[in-house]
Each structure stands twice: as structure tokens, then as C-alpha cells.
C-alpha positions in Angstrom: -40.9 34.1 158.4 -38.0 31.7 157.5 -34.4 32.8 158.0 -33.9 32.7 154.2 -36.8 35.0 153.6 -35.6 37.4 156.3 -32.1 37.4 154.7 -33.6 38.1 151.3 -35.8 40.9 152.6 -33.0 42.7 154.5 -30.6 42.5 151.5 -33.3 43.8 149.1 -34.1 46.7 151.4 -30.5 47.5 152.3 -28.7 47.0 149.0 -31.3 47.7 146.3 -29.7 44.9 144.2 -30.1 44.4 140.4 -29.6 40.6 141.2 -30.1 38.7 144.4 -29.9 34.9 145.0 -30.0 33.5 148.5 -29.4 29.7 148.5 -29.8 27.6 151.6 -26.9 25.1 151.4 -27.5 23.7 154.9 -28.4 20.3 153.5 -24.8 20.0 152.2 -23.5 20.1 155.8 -23.7 18.0 158.9 -26.8 19.7 160.3 -30.3 18.4 161.1 -32.7 18.2 158.1 -34.6 21.5 157.6 -31.8 23.6 159.1 -31.2 27.2 157.9 -27.6 27.7 159.0 -25.4 27.8 155.8 -26.2 30.2 152.9 -24.7 31.2 149.6 -25.5 34.8 148.7 -25.0 36.2 145.3 -25.8 39.9 145.2 -25.1 42.5 142.5 -25.7 46.1 143.8 -24.7 49.6 142.7 -24.0 50.2 146.3 -20.8 48.2 145.9 -19.4 50.6 143.4 -15.9 51.8 144.4 -15.7 49.3 147.4 -13.2 46.6 147.8 -14.4 43.1 148.7 -13.9 43.5 152.5 -16.1 46.6 152.6 -18.8 44.9 150.5 -18.8 42.0 152.9 -19.0 44.3 155.9 -22.2 45.8 154.4 -23.8 42.4 154.1 -22.7 41.4 157.6 -24.1 44.6 159.0 -27.5 44.0 157.4 -27.5 40.4 158.7 -26.1 41.0 162.2 -29.2 39.5 163.9 -29.1 36.3 161.8 -25.4 35.9 162.2 -25.7 36.2 166.0 -28.4 33.6 166.0 -28.7 30.4 163.9 -26.7 31.3 160.7 -23.4 29.6 160.9 -21.8 30.4 157.5 -22.2 32.7 154.5 -20.6 32.2 151.2 -20.6 35.7 149.7 -20.4 36.8 146.1 -20.7 40.6 146.2 -20.6 42.2 142.8 -21.3 45.5 141.1 -23.9 45.4 138.3 -21.0 45.7 135.7 -19.1 42.8 137.3 -22.2 40.7 137.3 -22.8 41.4 133.6 -19.1 40.7 132.8 -19.4 37.3 134.5 -22.5 36.4 132.4 -24.6 36.2 135.5 -22.6 33.3 137.0 -20.6 32.6 140.1 -18.6 29.6 141.2 -20.3 26.6 142.7 -19.8 26.0 146.4 -17.2 23.3 147.2 -18.4 20.2 149.0 -18.5 20.4 152.8 -15.3 19.2 154.5 -16.2 19.8 158.1 -18.1 18.2 160.9 -19.2 14.6 160.4 -18.9 14.8 156.6 -15.2 14.8 156.6 -13.4 11.5 156.3 -10.8 11.1 158.9 -7.7 8.9 158.7 -7.5 6.2 161.2 -5.2 7.0 164.2 
């Protein structure tokens, strides 16, 4: 099973979301082709009701502890309640371009 599929499965089981999108953004970073190391996760779940952003993120990190201790290097998280998701019209911000690793232009010394 791919890392992306494991992430999706764990979030579906652990958060019972009304919306889940797991996007592998590894190709936008300085990693080998086919990598599964950078993900953008958009999840709307009633389990986030009454929780501030750090607590929502801790829930996701807890569910994905195994992946985060292995090959997953970065998560861009958009954690919303169903009402917040609806108020945004089902949209979240696009990820910015990668500025790290070999993709960043460095000034000459």
C-alpha cells in the first residue's frame, strides 16, 4: 500500500471526515521522482468542533505518527469543521512553491 493510501485510510478511520483530500506534493520539491515525502491534507471533520488549530493538528499527527517517523517529511494541513469547510465554499489555499533544498536560488558569495 502506498504512503498516500495509508494516510487516507488512517484519516478516514480516525476522523470520520465529511471531506478528505490527500495530495502528494513531493514532485514540487527536491526529491527523487516517485517520492512520497510531502503531502497537503485537507480534512473537514466534526471531530474538530470546539478545538483550536494546534489541537486539530495534534490529532492528525497522532494518527500519522508512523508515517511521520518514517519517510514523510512535511505535511501542509488544512483542518476544518464541516461548517468551516462549507463557509469556504470547499476551497483552501494553494501550496506555495518550494523554496528549500536544490530548488532555491542562492545568491553568489
